[in-house]
C-alpha positions in Angstrom: 109.4 71.1 128.9 110.7 69.3 125.9 114.1 70.2 125.0 114.9 71.7 121.6 117.9 70.4 119.5 119.5 72.7 116.8 118.7 71.2 113.4 121.4 70.9 110.6 118.9 73.0 108.5 120.0 76.0 106.3 117.8 79.0 107.4 118.0 81.9 105.0 116.5 85.4 105.0 115.0 87.3 101.9 113.9 90.7 101.2 111.4 91.9 98.4 112.6 95.5 98.0 112.9 98.3 95.7 114.8 100.9 98.0 116.5 100.4 101.2 113.7 98.2 102.7 113.4 95.7 105.3 116.1 93.0 105.4 115.7 89.7 107.3 118.8 88.4 109.1 120.1 85.9 111.7 117.6 83.1 110.7 117.9 80.1 113.0 115.7 77.0 113.1 115.3 74.4 115.8 113.1 71.3 116.2 111.5 69.9 119.7 111.1 66.3 120.3 107.5 66.7 119.1 108.6 68.0 115.6 107.5 71.4 116.5 109.9 73.9 114.7 110.9 77.1 115.9 112.2 79.7 113.6 113.9 83.0 114.9 115.1 86.0 112.8 115.8 89.6 113.2 114.7 92.3 111.1 116.2 95.7 110.1 114.2 98.6 108.9 111.0 97.5 110.4 108.0 97.6 110.3 107.4 95.0 107.5 105.2 92.2 106.5 106.9 88.8 107.1 106.1 85.4 105.3 107.6 81.9 105.5 108.3 79.3 102.9 109.9 76.0 103.6 112.3 74.9 100.8 114.3 71.7 100.1 118.1 72.0 100.5 118.6 69.7 97.3 116.5 71.6 94.8 115.5 74.9 96.6 111.9 74.1 95.7 109.1 74.9 98.1 107.6 71.9 100.0 104.2 73.6 99.1 102.1 76.0 100.9 99.6 73.5 102.1 102.2 71.9 104.1 103.1 75.2 105.9 99.4 76.1 106.9 100.1 75.5 110.7 102.2 78.5 111.7 101.9 80.9 114.4 103.9 83.9 115.9 105.5 86.6 113.9 104.6 85.7 110.4 102.1 86.4 107.7 101.5 89.9 109.1 102.9 93.3 110.0 105.8 93.1 112.4 107.8 95.6 114.4 109.7 96.5 117.5 111.3 93.5 118.6 114.9 92.4 119.0 114.2 89.0 117.9 111.1 87.5 116.1 109.7 84.0 116.4 107.9 81.7 114.2 106.4 78.4 115.3 105.6 75.8 112.6 103.8 72.5 113.2 105.0 70.1 110.3 103.5 67.2 112.4 100.0 68.5 111.5 100.4 68.7 107.8 103.9 67.3 106.5 105.8 64.1 107.3 108.9 64.7 105.2 112.4 64.9 106.7 113.0 68.1 108.6 116.8 67.6 108.2 116.3 68.1 104.3 114.6 71.5 104.5 115.5 75.3 105.1 113.3 78.1 106.2 112.9 81.1 103.9 111.9 84.2 105.6 110.9 87.2 103.5 110.3 90.8 104.3 108.0 92.9 102.5 108.0 96.8 102.5 104.7 98.2 103.4 104.2 99.6 99.8 104.8 96.4 98.5 102.8 93.9 100.4 102.2 90.2 99.4 99.9 89.0 96.6 96.9 88.2 99.0 95.7 90.0 102.0 93.0 88.1 104.2 90.9 90.2 106.6 89.1 88.4 109.6 85.8 90.3 110.2 85.6 88.4 113.7 88.9 89.7 115.0 90.1 92.6 116.5 91.2 95.1 114.2 94.7 95.2 115.9 95.2 91.6 114.6 92.9 91.2 111.8 95.2 91.2 108.8 97.2 88.2 107.3 99.2 88.4 104.1 100.1 85.4 102.0 102.2 85.0 98.8 99.8 82.8 97.1 96.5 81.0 98.1 98.4 77.8 98.6 99.6 79.0 101.9 96.1 80.2 103.1 95.1 77.9 106.0 92.7 75.3 105.0 92.9 76.1 101.5 91.0 78.9 99.6 88.0 76.8 98.6 88.0 74.1 101.3 87.8 76.7 104.1 84.4 78.3 104.2 85.6 81.2 106.3 87.2 82.9 103.1 83.6 83.2 101.9 82.0 83.9 105.1 83.9 85.5 108.1 87.1 86.6 106.1 87.5 88.6 103.2 90.2 87.7 100.6 91.9 90.2 98.4 94.2 89.7 95.5 96.8 92.4 94.6 96.6 93.7 91.1 100.0 95.4 89.8 98.2 98.1 87.6 100.3 101.3 88.3 101.5 102.8 85.3 100.0 100.0 82.9 98.6 101.3 79.8 96.0 99.1 78.3 92.8 98.9 76.0 89.5 99.5 77.7 86.2 98.7 75.9 85.8 96.5 73.1 86.5 96.6 69.3 84.0 96.6 66.4 84.8 92.8 65.5 84.0 91.4 69.0 81.2 88.9 68.8 78.8 90.2 71.2 79.7 93.8 71.3 76.8 96.2 72.5 75.5 98.7 69.8 76.2 102.2 71.2 78.9 104.3 72.8 79.5 102.4 76.0 82.0 100.0 74.8 84.2 102.4 72.6 87.7 101.0 72.6 90.2 103.6 74.2 93.5 103.5 76.1 93.8 104.1 79.9 96.6 104.2 82.2 96.1 103.3 86.0 97.8 105.4 88.6 97.7 102.7 91.5 98.3 99.2 92.4 95.2 97.8 94.2 93.7 94.8 96.0 90.3 93.6 94.8 88.2 90.9 96.3 88.7 87.5 95.2 85.0 86.7 95.7 81.9 89.0 95.7 80.8 90.1 99.1 78.8 87.3 100.6 75.7 87.7 102.7 77.5 86.7 105.7 80.4 89.3 105.1 77.5 91.8 104.8 75.7 91.0 108.1 78.9 90.9 110.1 79.3 94.4 109.2 75.7 95.8 108.6 74.0 93.3 110.9 70.6 93.4 109.0 70.0 91.5 105.6 68.4 93.4 103.0 64.7 93.0 103.5 63.6 92.2 99.9 66.5 90.1 98.9 65.1 87.1 97.3 68.0 84.8 98.3 68.1 85.6 101.8 65.9 82.5 102.5 67.8 80.3 100.3 70.0 77.4 101.2 73.6 78.0 101.0 73.0 81.5 101.7 76.0 82.0 104.0 78.1 81.8 101.0 75.8 83.3 98.3 76.6 86.9 97.4 74.7 89.6 99.1 72.0 91.2 96.9 69.5 93.9 96.8 71.8 96.2 97.8 72.2 99.7 96.3 74.9 101.9 95.7 73.6 104.4 98.4 73.8 101.9 101.3 77.0 100.6 100.5 78.9 104.0 100.0 76.8 107.0 99.9 74.3 107.0 102.7 73.1 105.3 105.8 70.4 103.4 104.0 68.8 102.8 100.5 66.6 106.0 100.9 68.9 108.7 102.2 69.2 111.5 99.7 72.4 111.8 97.5 72.8 115.4 98.8 74.1 113.9 102.1 76.7 111.7 100.1 80.5 112.2 100.0 81.8 111.9 96.5 85.1 109.7 95.8 87.8 110.4 96.8 86.0 111.6 100.1 85.4 108.8 102.6 82.0 106.8 102.5 79.2 108.4 104.3 78.7 107.7 108.1 76.5 104.6 108.6 77.2 103.2 105.2 78.5 99.7 104.8 81.9 100.8 103.7 82.2 103.3 106.6 81.1 100.7 109.0 83.8 98.3 107.4 86.3 100.8 107.5 85.7 101.5 111.1 85.7 97.5 111.9 88.9 96.8 110.2 90.9 100.0 109.8 91.4 99.3 106.3 90.4 101.9 103.5 88.0 99.6 101.7 86.0 101.1 98.7 84.4 99.9 95.6 86.7 99.3 92.5 86.5 102.2 90.0 85.1 101.1 86.3 88.4 100.9 84.9 90.1 98.8 87.9 87.1 96.2 87.6 87.7 95.8 83.9 91.3 95.5 84.2 91.1 93.0 86.9 88.3 91.2 85.0 90.6 90.8 81.7 93.7 89.6 83.6 95.7 90.6 80.6 93.6 88.7 78.0 93.3 91.7 75.8 90.2 91.7 73.6 89.1 88.3 74.8 85.7 88.8 76.3 85.7 86.0 78.9 88.3 86.0 81.7 89.5 82.6 80.6 91.0 83.9 77.5 88.1 82.5 75.3 86.8 84.8 72.7 82.9 85.3 72.9 80.9 83.3 70.3 77.1 83.2 70.3 77.0 79.6 69.3 78.9 78.5 72.4 78.2 81.1 75.0 76.6 78.6 77.4 79.8 76.6 77.8 82.3 79.3 77.3 80.8 82.1 79.6 82.6 81.3 83.1 79.8 82.4 85.4 76.3 82.3 86.3 73.7 83.5 83.5 70.1 82.7 82.3 71.2 79.5 80.5 72.7 77.8 83.5 70.5 78.4 86.7 70.3 82.2 87.1 66.8 82.4 85.2 65.0 79.9 87.4 64.2 82.2 90.0 60.4 82.1 90.5 59.0 81.0 93.9 57.8 77.6 92.3 61.1 76.7 91.0 63.1 77.7 94.1 61.1 76.7 97.2 62.9 79.6 98.9 63.5 77.7 102.2 66.4 75.5 100.9 66.7 76.4 97.1 69.8 74.6 95.7 72.8 76.3 94.8 72.2 75.5 91.1 69.2 77.8 91.0 69.4 81.5 91.4 72.7 83.2 92.4 75.5 80.8 92.5 77.3 80.2 95.7 80.5 82.6 95.5 83.5 80.7 93.6 81.2 78.1 91.9 82.8 78.7 88.5 86.6 78.7 87.8 88.6 82.0 88.4 90.4 84.0 86.0 94.2 83.9 85.7 94.5 86.2 88.5 92.4 84.1 90.7 89.3 86.2 90.8 85.8 84.3 90.9 82.4 85.5 89.4 83.8 88.4 87.4 81.2 87.5 84.9 77.6 87.1 85.8 76.2 85.9 89.2 75.4 89.6 90.6 76.1 92.8 89.0 78.7 94.7 90.9 78.5 98.5 91.8 81.6 100.5 90.8 82.7 104.0 92.1 81.9 106.0 88.9 79.0 107.7 87.8 77.9 106.1 84.5 79.1 108.1 81.5 78.4 106.1 78.3 81.1 107.5 76.2 84.5 107.2 77.7 86.3 108.3 74.7 89.5 110.5 75.6 89.3 109.5 79.2 92.2 108.0 81.0 90.8 105.7 83.5 90.3 108.2 86.3 87.0 107.7 88.4 84.2 109.6 86.8 83.0 111.9 89.7 80.8 114.4 87.6 77.3 113.6 88.6 75.3 111.9 86.1 72.0 109.8 86.4 73.2 106.4 87.1 76.2 104.7 88.8 78.2 102.2 86.8 77.3 98.2 87.2 79.7 95.7 86.1 79.7 92.0 85.5 76.2 91.3 84.2 73.3 89.7 86.2 73.0 86.1 87.0 69.5 86.4 85.2 70.9 88.0 81.9 71.9 86.5 78.8 75.5 85.6 78.5 76.3 88.3 76.0 75.8 90.8 78.8 78.6 89.0 80.9 81.5 90.1 78.8 84.5 91.9 80.1 83.6 95.1 78.4 80.0 95.1 78.9 79.1 98.2 80.9 75.7 99.8 82.2 74.4 101.8 84.9 71.4 102.2 87.6 70.3 104.9 89.8 72.3 104.9 93.0 69.1 104.0 95.1 68.3 101.0 92.5 67.9 97.4 94.2 67.7 94.2 92.5 67.8 90.5 93.5 70.9 90.2 91.1 73.0 93.2 92.0 75.8 93.1 94.7 79.2 94.1 94.7 83.0 93.3 95.4 85.7 95.3 97.6 88.7 97.1 96.6 91.5 99.0 98.3 94.7 100.6 97.4 97.7 98.3 97.9 100.0 99.2 100.8 99.5 99.5 104.4 98.8 102.9 106.2 
């Protein structure tokens, strides 16, 4: 066994807390001859979620999350019940700097204020399937470079929305505003923070839960299908029923849990996390990323003359319209045709991809065109259709704007309709 030598490194503890929440104490750091670093700490008021950063002694700046990917032990997850906790970091795999010049910063997060990113591994046991990270820089392998984040794991971004009052809808001066009542501008206040999917649910993330691909989905046979969004799924089979043809009479309306055998029911059983669809208001708030009236999530206002270049997503002028069998050659159609691989276009300022176009996304609400006077609560009074957001990849870009709303019957299926996940922030 290699002996460990105590480093002359300053190791500190920190807590993110609003009340008398968990506090990290007695942080110690030691290095083995092979540069393996062991960090130990104690924790008061557990359980808590714990994260690690490595900072320079000189400036207090992080060495970068990409240099701290190789960590194991009591880190990036909920911990409790130990007199002393241990983290192992392998800087030799990712960082060649001088260990004597850095310090460990261990942070404890209370369960009602968990870190910004939650990653759920669909292939792991539900007793050890959740990891938390302060930013995407800390995600092992990198968010876009590691395919598992669009296949076998679900990445969720925390949205701090509780108590925030904002304008939902569009004003009369917006360039592409839809005629009618469905975009009437009104103030809403959301009552919860929540996590929302960084990506749309991919075909792999569907089949790891529901096993079978939708029979009539056009892009099941395409190349790159593992990371394309699942499509041809209706609201019913996601939340309200065991399959697309089950009657709505069998459904459990939100806030009741999803119907037994639905995708969300099976996902909850698999992960022990209360996944659901985002509400209409939650979806739009996350899409806008605090850009107010701007109709694209990159902060650019909609203009008809430049829509092809400003719309940050798949639409009918950049590949979504070329979906005939002759154009696609289904067996290996390229990612530039049909639905885009999740994450093809730039994210919004909150790190969310494909909020405009690619696939239309189901929301919790029944579709009520005129929301004047509503406060952002989920519409639970039965209507004809359910809310669908984002716009289709085969739509004109004008239908991909942040405020654009429409609806479809709960049993409706389409080759450009899918969904993304949401869940309330905080652990059970």
